[in-house]
N, C-alpha and C positions, 0 to 999 in steps of 0.2 A: 211820943207818939210816932217817931224818926225809928225810935231803937223797937217801938214792936213790930215797927212795919219789917225794920233789918230782919229780924228775928225767926217773923213771919215767914219771908224770903228763905232766907237761910234752912228755916225747918221743912220748907216746899224742894230745895235743893236736894237737901239730905232724902227728903222722901221718894225724889227723884231718880237720885242714884242708889237706893234699896230697890227699886221696881227696877232698876236698869242693873244691878249686879246680879240682882234674883235671873233677871231675865240670861244674863250672861251664863252663868250658873245652870240653869236648864238647856238653856243651849250647849253647853257642854257634858251636861250628862244624856242628854239625849244623842251627841257625839258619840260619845263614849259607848249606848247601848247601842247603834247603830255600827260600830265597830265590829262589837263582841261577837253580833247578830251575823254582822258577817263572814268572820273567822270561823264563828260556829255553821254556818253554811257551806266555806271551806270546808271545812276538817270532813263533817258530813258528805262531800260530794266525794274527798279522797278517800273514807273509808269504804263510798258502796264502790268505788271503781277498784278498790282494793281487793273486798270480794270478791266480784264481778272475776277479777284475773285469776284470785287463789281457786276458783269453782270451775272456771275454763281449765285453768292449769290442770287441775287433779284429777280432770276428766279427760281432758288431753292422754294424762300417765296413765290411765285405766284402761281406754283405747288401745296404746301402746303395748301394756302389758297383756291385753287380752289379743292381742294380734302375736306377738311374740310367744306367747305361751301355747301358740295352738301349734308351730311346729316343733316345739319342745314334747308335747304331747305325742304328736306323730313321731318323731324320733322313741321317744319312749314304747312305741305300740311296734317300732319298724325294730328295736333291738328284741323287746319281748320276741319278736317272732324267729330273729334270727337266735335265738335261743333256743325256743323248741325247735327250729329243726336242725340245731346244732347235738339237741339232743334227741333228736328222729335220727341222723347221723351216727350218734354213739352209739343208740340202741343196736343199730341196722349192722354197726361195724362188728357188735359185740355178737350178734347173731353171725356171723360171719367169719368171728375168730375161731380158731381148732383148739380144742381141747384137750389134754392126754390123759392116759388112765395107764396103770400099772397092769399084768400078764399075767397067768400061771404057767407058761410055754417060758423057761428058763431061759429061750435064746431068743427072749423079749426083751430092749432094756424099755420099750413105751411104744403102747397105742397110742395112734392119733385118729381123731377126728373134726370132722366138721361138713359142715352143710355146702357140698359140694353139689352141682349140678352137672346135668347130667350132659357130656361133649357134642351131643348133634349127632346125625345118623344123615346117609344116602340111599339108606338100604328102603327095601320095598318090597311091601307083599309080607309072607310070614318070615319071621326073624328064625334062622337057622346062627346056634352056636358054631360056630366055622375055628378049628385052629391050624388051616392051612396058613403061611406065612404071607402066602403072596392074595390074599382074600378080602374083604372089604371089611369086612367086619375084624380080622387081624389089623389091619389098619387102625380101627377106631378104638380097640381093648388098647393098643400101643396108648393112642392120644389119652385114652382115658388114664391110664399109669403113667401118663405126664402130669395131667393136671392135676394127680392126688401129691405126687414127689416133687413139683415145678423142675424134675429133670428135661431139658429138650430129647425130643425123638433123636434128632441125630446124632446127640451124647449119652446116648442108653444102651446099655449091655441087657438082655433080658437073658434070663438063667432057666426060668424057668416058667412054662406058663400053663393051669391047668383047671378043672370045671372045681366051681365050689359044693357048697350044702344043696344046691338046686341045681342041678348039670346042668336045665336048657335056659337058666336065665343068669345063671353066676358063673364068675372063674377068678383064678386070683395066680397072681402074676409074683416072681421074685425079679427086679431090677437093682440096678448100681447105677454111677458113672461107669465111664469109658474110665477115667481116670483114677477110680479108687472104688476097685472092685469090692477090698473089702466092707466096705459102709453098700450094703441093701439093704433092702424095703419088701417088705411083700406086703404085694396092696390087694385089696378086695373091692371086687365090681359089681354091680347088678346091671342086667338090662332094661331097660325104660322101653315099651312101645312108643315107637312114633319120634323120641328124643335121642335115644342110643343109650350108652354106657355109664354109668354113674359111679365113682368111686365115692366107698363107703366105709371104707377101715382102713388106716395104714399103719402097718408095723412095724418101726425100727427092731430091725436085726443088732444083735451082737457081733456074730459071723455068720459069714454067706453061708449057708448051710446047703446051698446049691453050685456053689462054684467049684465041688469035687466030679 
């Protein structure tokens, strides 16, 4: 009888131990599961933070790029405008540049043409084409000869001044520098009402045909 009782108690202890082990195992599993869940939650939080940071960083970069692009665009526009202005300046210079031609006159080495402007006038009323050396008209003719050739009035020798094809409004002068009388120019000028004498053509002479 005692043996049976002891066996029964032993079986009961074994059963209790098994129940305790099972509970311990379940508790251990619960702990592992909780740890795993906690780790996953932390990972998800970090991932969300990382995504938010990337979004914020990329947005900030885009804004910065947009801000930096505007001045570059403005600079490009200014550069284009400058190029256009330079182009206009070059076109203007081309218009103002002189051209050279040949002549049938054997004493003319070259013909110079340019878009000269009238030299201005102080004369009032009806214009009279004057060849008096002390007249205002004569002085303005000399200014036109200087404008056409670049020879200053004080450095100019006037060899001849005569009428052009239209005697009332055109004149022709042969001039040179004082230091080089053999290098002479024949200058054609036309009167423009209210604006004065305007050079229209310059012929560079091979020899000064008015020096004799």
